[in-house]
N, C-alpha and C positions, 0 to 999 in steps of 0.2 A: 380402544384407547391408544393414542399415538405415544410410543416410547421415545422420549427425548434422548438425544445423543450429543456428544461433543463433536463439533464440526471443524474441519481443517481445510475444506475446499468450498469455493464459491461464497455466496452470501449466506450469512447466518440469519435464521428466522426464529424469533422468540418462542413460537408455538412448537417448533421442531427441535431446537437446540438449546443446550445449556450455555448461557452467555453471561458475561460480566455486564452489570447494569451500567449503561452509558447514558442514562437520562441527563445527568449533569453535563456531560460532554456535548450532547445534542443541544441542550438549552444554551450552552455557552456559544456554540457556533451560530445558532439561530439569532441569539440576542446581540452578540458582539460584532457579527459580520453581516449576516443577511439583512436583519432589520435596519442596519445602518447603511445599507446600500453598497457594501464593499464588493469589489471584484477580487478574487483570490484563488490561489492554487493550493489544493490539499495534497502536497507532495510528501509521500512517506515511502519507506522501503516496501519491497514485495511482501505480500501476505501480512500486512500490518492493519488490516481491517478497514481499508478505504471504502471498498464497495459496500460493506455492511453499514458503515457510518452513513454513506450516501442514502442507502435504502431507509434507514431510520430517520434521517434528516428529511427525506421526502415525505414520510408519514407525518412528521411534525409540521412541515411548512405548508402542505396542501390544504390545511385547515384555513389558512390565511391568504395564500398566494396561488396563482396559476403556475405550477411547477412543470417545467419541461425537462424531463429526465432522459438523457440520451447517452450513448456510448460510441466511442470510435474504435472499439475492439476489432471489429471486422469491417473497417471502413477504408481499406487501402484504395479502393476504386474511387473514393471521393477526393483523393489528393493527386490525381493525374492531370487535372486542369482546373482553372477557375470556374468553368461552367459545371464540371463534375462536382466540385465543392459546393457550389450554390444549390444545385439540384439535389445532391445527396443530403445536405443539411436540411433542405426543405422537406425531403421525404421523412427523415428521422423525426423532425419536429412535428410533422403531420401525424405520425404514429403516436407521439407523446400527447398531442392534443386530443386524439380520440380516446386514449387510455385515461386521460384526466376528465373526460366528460365535459369538455369545453363547449361553449356555444357553437351550434352547427354552422351558423353564418360565419363565425370567426374561423372555424376550421376550413370551410369552403373557400373563403378569401385567401387563406394561407396557401392552399393547395394550387392556386393559379400558377401555371407553368412559368419557369424562368427563361427569359430570352437569352439567346447565345451571345448577343452583343452586350457588353458591359454587365456581366452576370452579378458581380459584387455590388454594383450600384442598385440593381434590381432587388438583390437580397437585403440590402440596407433599407430600402424603402419598405420592403415586406415586413421587416422587423419593426420598423417605426409604426406601421399601420396596425400590426398585431398588438403592440404594447399600448397604443393609443385607444384602440377600440375595446380592449379587455376591461371588464369591470373589476378585475383584480390586478395588482402589480404582478409582473411576470418574472419568474426566476429561471435561469438556465443552469442546468447541472450537466456536465460532460465527464463521464468516466473514461478511463484509459486514454486520456487526451495526449499522452506522450508517445503513442504508437507511431505517429508520423511527425513528431516535432522537429526532426531534422530536414523537413521538406519545405521548400520555398512557398508552396501553396499554403502550408500551415501558417507560415509567417503572415501571409495575406489575410488569413482568417483572424489571427490575433490583431492585426492592424485594423480590420473592420470593427472588431469589438472595442478596441481602444478609441477609434474615432467616434463610435456611437456613445461610449462612456463620456468622453470629453464634451461632445455636443449636448448631451443630456444635462451635464453639470452646468453648462452655460445657458440652459433653457432653450436651445435651438432645435431639439429633436427629442423624440420619445424612444426609449430603449429599455432593455432589461434592468430591473431594479438592482439585481445582484447576479453575478456570474460565478459559478463554482467549477473549477477545472481540477480533476483528480488524476494523479499519476505518480510515477516514481520520480521522474526527473523534474527539477525545478526549472520551469520554462522561462523564468525571469532571467536565466543565464543559460542560453541554449548551447553554449560551447561544450557543456557537460554531456550533451547528447551526441555530439560528433564522435566519429570513430577516432580513437586516440592518435592514429598515425596521420590524420589529416592536418592537425595542428592549427586549423583556422579557428579564430575566436571572434564572436560577435554577440551582441546583445539583442534580445527580442523586443518586440513592441509591447511587452507585457509589463512595462515599468509603472503602469497605473495600479498594479495589484497591491493589496495590503499584505503585509507579512503575516503568515499563518503560523503562529507560535503556540498552538494548542497542543498539549501533551496527550497523545492518543494511545500511549502504552497502558497496560493494565496495572492498576495500583494493587498493593497488598490487600487492602480492604475490599477492592473489587473482586479479587480472586476468592477471598473468604466468602463473599456473597454468592458467587457462582457455585462454590462447593456446598454452601448451605442449602441452595435450591436442590442440588443433586442429592444431598443427604436426606432431605425431606421425602424424596422418592424412594430411596434405597436403604436407609437406616443401617449404614455400615458401622456406625460408632466411631468414625474417624475423628481425630483431633483436628478440627477445622483450622485453627490458627497455626498449628505445627506443620500441617501438610501445605497450607498456603505459603507459609514462610519458606519452606523447602523449595517449592516450585518457583517462587519469586527469586530466590537466591540463585537458581540456575539460569533463569530466563531474563531477569530484570524487567519483567512485564511485557516482553515481546509477544504480541497476541497469538501468532501462529504457534510458537514454542509452548506457550502455556496450554493452549487447547490440545496440542499434539500429545503432550505428556499425560494430560487428563484422559484423552481418548485411549492411549495405550494402556493405562491402568485399568480403565473400565472394560475394554474390549479384548485385551490380549493377556495382561498380567493376571487379572481375575479369572479364575477357572484353570489356570496352569497348574502343573504338578506341585510347584513350590508354594503357590498362592491359590489354593483351591476355591476360595470364596472372595466376594467383594470386601468383606470385613478384613480378610487377610491381606488383600491387595492394597487397600487404602491405608498404608502404613509408610513409614520412612523407607523401609526396605523395598516395598512395592514401587514407590515412586522412583527410587534409585534404579530398579530394573527397567522402568520405563525410560529413564534418561539414557541408559545404556543402549536400548533399542533405537532411541532417537539419534544417538551419536553414530551408530552404525549406518544409518540411512539405508537406501538413498531416499531423498525427497527433493522436490523442486527448489526449495529454499537453498539447499546446499549446492545444487547444480548452478543456481544463479550466482552464489557466492564465488565458486571456483571460476566460473566464466569471467566475472568482473576482476578477480584477482589476477587472472591471466591476461586480461585486456589491458590492465594498467600496471605495468612493471614497477612504477614508483610507489604505488599503493601497496603492492606486494612486498617491496623492500621495506617499507615503513612498518608493516605488520610483522614481518619476519624479524626485524631488528628489535621491535618492542618485546616480542615473545621470547626470542632466543638470546638477544644481546643485552636486554635490560635497558635499551636506549630510550631516552625520554624525548618526546616531541611536544612543543608548545601547541596547545589547542587554539589554532588561529584559523577561523573559518574562511578567510580570504586566501588561504593556501589552497591551491586547486585540489590537491589530493586529500587533504583533510575534508574539504567540502564533498568530494566524491565518496569517501568512506562514510561520512555522516549520512549522505543521501541514500546510500545503499543499506544503511543500518548496521554496518560492521563496527563502527567506532563511536565512542561517546567521550564526553569531557569529565575528568575527575581531577579536582584541585588544579585546574588550569592546564592539565596535560592530556594528551591523547591516550585513550585506553580502549581495549576491545570491549564491545558493547555488553557482552554477557558471558557467563562461564561456558555455555553451550558453544557459542561461536569461538571462544578462546580454545577450547579443546578440539573442536573440529579443525581449526586452522593449524594447531599443533600437529594433529594427525596428518593433515595434508602436506605441510612442509616437511615433516619427517619422512613421509612416503616418497616425496619428490627427491629428498636427499638420498634416500636408500637406492632409488633408481639410478642415481648418478654414480654412487660409490661402488655398487655391485654390478659387474659386467652382465649384460643381458643374457648371454649364454649360460652363466652360472645361476642366474635367477631362475631360468627355465629348468636347469638340471636339478637344483635342490628343491624346486617346487614351492618357492615363496609365494604365498597368497596374500597380496596386499590388502585384500578386503576383510581379512580376519585379523583385527588389530586390538583384541581385547586388552592386551597388556599395555597398549598405548592410550587407552581411554583414561585421561587424567581428570578425575572428578573429586 
């Protein structure tokens, strides 16, 4: 029998992992967006469950549609020329057609080679033919779409999709019923993907996309449901509501943080000297120990946070002023750095003002800024002489 675990890496699979029930979320995306023929970007912060949501959405949609599920994660070679883009996209879709058990004739026609002259025109015709001949409406899903979104070739790809969308709406061509692009960056405003020092600003051809305002964070009731499933397997006697509320209080429902705390309790806290059993671990004290482990890091989410805070000095200053000076900033999404902070998942809105998104991020940023301040105030030679270890900051963990 497979023992399910809490998962913090890659896609979550219901048969293998303890998961929050996202049935309502999937139904909302399918009904409000895909069935209505919307083109949209599912842009959320790192490790916010985008890939898992796409996987579950695929399972839902394939009952009704021909779903082409591809990724640009390892597609750098596709964005060196228009021909490479057309041929690379053709190859990825060909694989998706085979995985979806599409009609062999449809797959064979799609695989016809792309000529080097006018490759995007040929790709456009290929898309029209596929969508016209398919006995089901065709849905395109592209994960990790922002890996190359600061590339002019990528803009050409978006332009092609936009042109197909508009012609289909006017009844002049056949195209995908719905296109779902998933990534961190909001490609409706590609200036956010540019390196900060470049300073160039331009809009993308993705102005046809519908606003994707679905809440993908874990609700308190969702966390209770996940813990209930775990409890049915392990019988720890935990107070489900109390533990779920504690986890939600620290994370505000950020999917990676929720799963990480649960994973730490299950796999590291339980069986330790202080918490020898799962019953002992699944308590408020056990969860607090897991939070401390999470705060110490390292983990990819923190690495990403520090990288972006360093990249955008004005974002850094805003966060520093909020945490240490008590300065208030109006939550105005057209402010560039409010938009960036929201996009990366660092900030949220509370009573019309900017706030740090959750207590975990707040404490981690406190620790980071304090560490940087200490580095500046204590001479390097003295830090080495007294042996200050900045990675051991138990006294700085404000929880």
